Structure formats: structure tokens, C-alpha cells
N, C-alpha and C positions, 0 to 999 in steps of 0.2 A: 507508588502504579496505580491511579485510577480515571481513566474511560479507559470503557474494552472495546473491540467491536459487540453488536449486537444477535442477538443468537442467528438473529433471520441472517448474519453475511458467515460469519458459522458453520452455518443449516447447510449454506449455501457453496463454501470451502469443502466444508467436506464434501458435498456431496463431487464436484468435480463442476459445479455451474455453475462457477462464478467467474468473472471477465480477468482479464490478462496483470493489470494495474491495480485491477479491488484488489484480483491472487498473491500481490507481491507485500501488496500490503501489508495484507492479513498473514499473512508468514513472516513477516518483522518484525512485525509484532507477537506470535508467537512462540519466538526465538528468546525473548526477553522475558514470560508468562508465561507461566506451573501455571494457571488456571484455567485461563485460555486450550494449550496444546493440550490440559488432562480432556477439557472438555472436546478438542479433536477429535480425540485420541477415543474421544466414547460417541461420536456422532456415527466417526468409520467406522465401526465395532458391530452393529445398532443397525450399522445400511448391512456389512457384511457380510452377515447374523440374518435378515433380512434379507438374502440375499439368497442367501441356501437352502430356509424356507419355501422360497418358490420354485427352487430346485426342483428340493422337492418335491412338491405339491403336482408338479409340473412330471417331474420321473417316474408317480401313483398313480396320475391323473390317468384317465386314455388315453389310445392309443395318435389321435391327433395330437396332442401335448404332446406330451414324446417323439412324434414324430419331427413337430418343428422345431424344443432345445435342441436335438438329436443336429438338425440343420443348422441350428445358428455359429450351435458350437464345430461348429469342420469348418461353416465360412468364417470359423476366426484360425483357426488349423492349419488351414488352405489352402492363407491370402499368402505368397510370394517374400522370404529373409529381405530386409528391411541392409543394405550393411551402408553402417555410420562409422565419424571418425570421432574417439569415442574423447572427451576429452573436458578432465578434468580439472575446475576452479583452484585453485589457490587465495590463501587468507594476502584482504588488501587492502589497499586506504587511497585517504583523498588531503590531501595538502591546500587546504589557505588560508588562507591573512596570514602568513605564514604556523599553525599548525597542523597539526596531522595525525586524524582519526581508520583507527580503523571499521571498516565495514563487515558491518553484519552479512554471514555466508551468502543468504538470498542476496544479496545481491554483490556476491565475487564478481561474475560472468557479466556484472552490464556497466563494474572500472573504467572498460575502452570504454562507453557509449554518452565516456561526458564531455560534454560543450569544455567550448573554455568557460571555467567564470569572474560571470560582468557584477563590480561594487557601485552598490549604493553609498554613496555618501564616505566611503573606507569604510562600511566601516556595521554592511549590509549587503551577502556574496549571494549570488545566484549564479549556478551552474545544470543542465535542462538534462536531462536521462532520455538518450535517445531510442524511447521503446520501438516510435510507430504504430503507436497508437492512437485514436481520437484524445481521447485527456491529455494532459501539462502534465510531464509528470517534472520535477527538478528538486535542488539541493537545496537548501537556504542555511547560509552562516548566517544565526545572528552575531555580534559583541557581548562586548556584557554595557553594560547601563545609556542603551537603542532600546526606545517608544515607532513604528510600526505605527501610518496614519490610519486611522481606525475609517473600518474600507468591509461592505456587503458584497456579493456574491452572486451571477449575475445564471447562478447552472448548481451543481453544487467543490466542495469542498473537505481534503482531509488529510491535516497530517498529523503525521511519524516522528514521534522526537528519537532521535536517534544517543544521540550524546546535548549532555548538562540539565538545561530549562527551558523556560519561560514562560507570563501571569501575561493571559487580560485579562476581561471584568469579569469571570465567570470561574476561574481558581487562576494554582496549579499546573506547574508542569511538567513530567521527567522521562528519562527514558523508556520508548517503550508508551508511555501515554496516545493511544489514537482523539481526536479532534473530530468528529464533522457536523460541517455549517455546510448550511446555504441563502436566499433572499432569505429570509426570514431573521438572520443574526447580521449586526456588527459590531462587532470588536478590535481592539485595536493589539498588536500580542510590543509584551516587554520584556524583555531582562530587566533585567538591576546589577547596582554595580558589584564590577567580582565574581559576572557568573554572563556562559556563551549559553551559544546554542545552534547545533546544528539536531537537522530536518526532511523528511522528504517532505514533499504536498503535493492532494492530485488535487490538478485543477478540471474539468467538465467546456466551460465557458473564463471566461477573464473576470479578472475583479475590480469588480465598481472605484474609486474612496467616496469620505463623501464626506460637506463640511468642507474648507476648507483646501485640502488634498482632493478636490474634485479638479485640483489644472492638473492632477497625472491623469485622465481621464482624457484620452484619447480618444478624441471626437464621442467622446459620449460611448463610446465603446465598448470601456474596458481598455486593462490589459495584464500581463501576467507578466511575471514577475523576470 
């Protein structure tokens, strides 16, 4: 594994200031990456310490600061209790092209939110994860010895490898690797003989095929997988 979320993304995740889709991507990555998991844990501890110091400072300050903090805490404790049904997600897997893959734990609750698999030539398959978010989220399965036509992106693309691996012009990627691409990049992902790959992809805008494959773009607007 050699592709990780940058420090800014990990910081946003630890602070809870990340959007739902990328929060899911980071959660999936850290289930497979002990180094990034440790970084997030450290960031969370630092934030907790900063909050504790701020609280101590407020209580040691003047009456105005103390009253403000006490009012905030009272407001939290006075909130009405919300009753909700607690559902514990169970391990889930996905089946595609005669293969079965266990899903990482953060994806368990979304196993029933998958669309039907769509086949592209019987070697590439795509299923949308219905998250009701602006960004398009898909599971992509690529069979062995397949090359996807070169493309770029109108917006941003994040690809997290869940199982197996693939390559492009910049290197080889395996489970846990997180790639981020935008309009500055062109690439043509491919798998080797005997290699397959299951990925989670996030697209904020359609992808645009380049070269001969431009014929796949829908009226020049690009397309989603």
C-alpha cells in the first residue's frame, strides 16, 4: 500500500468536518491502513486535549466565560431524549461475475443500497451505491487482463482499492490504496493476466474519455460508470 489520504483529509475526518462520501472513503482506508488509523487516533486525541484546555481556561476565567460554558453544557443536557431503533450491521459481501467479495465493515450498512450490476463487455461491472449524495459512488469490478480506455475528469475522482489490484501510467495499486484524480490527469487503468480488482469510486462530475474512446462521451458531456 503506497497511496494514502493527505494530512488535510485526515484532519478533516478527525474533526468531523468532512463530507459524508469522503468520510466513508477515509473510513474504508483506515480499516486497512494501520499507519493512517494511528494518525487519525492521534489527531482525535489532540483535539480532545485542546477542548479540555479550552474548558479549563473558561472555568478559570471570569464569570462571563464560566456562565457561557455552563449555559452551553446545560443546553446539551436539557435536549430531549431521542428514541431510535438500534440496528447492528452484520458482515456482508457482494457477488459479481461469479465471484464473491467480503465488504469492509464501513460498507456493511450500504450493502442493500446497491443498484443492479451493469456489465461493460462482460469484463467490467459497475453498481451504484445509492447514498442520496451529490457525488456518484460506485463499486467497480475489473476482470483480469482488461484495459479501460484513457480518460480524464470534469471534476474530482477518488478510487479506493477494496480487493485485488490494478495499474495505470503512474504505478500499481493494491487493497487500501487511495487515488485522487482531477482534470489535470489522464490515465488508463488496467489489470494484468490473472489479476482482478474491486474498487469503490467517487465522481463529483462525469469522466471524459480521450482519444479514440471519445465516442463514449455522451454529447461531449462525459459519462458515469
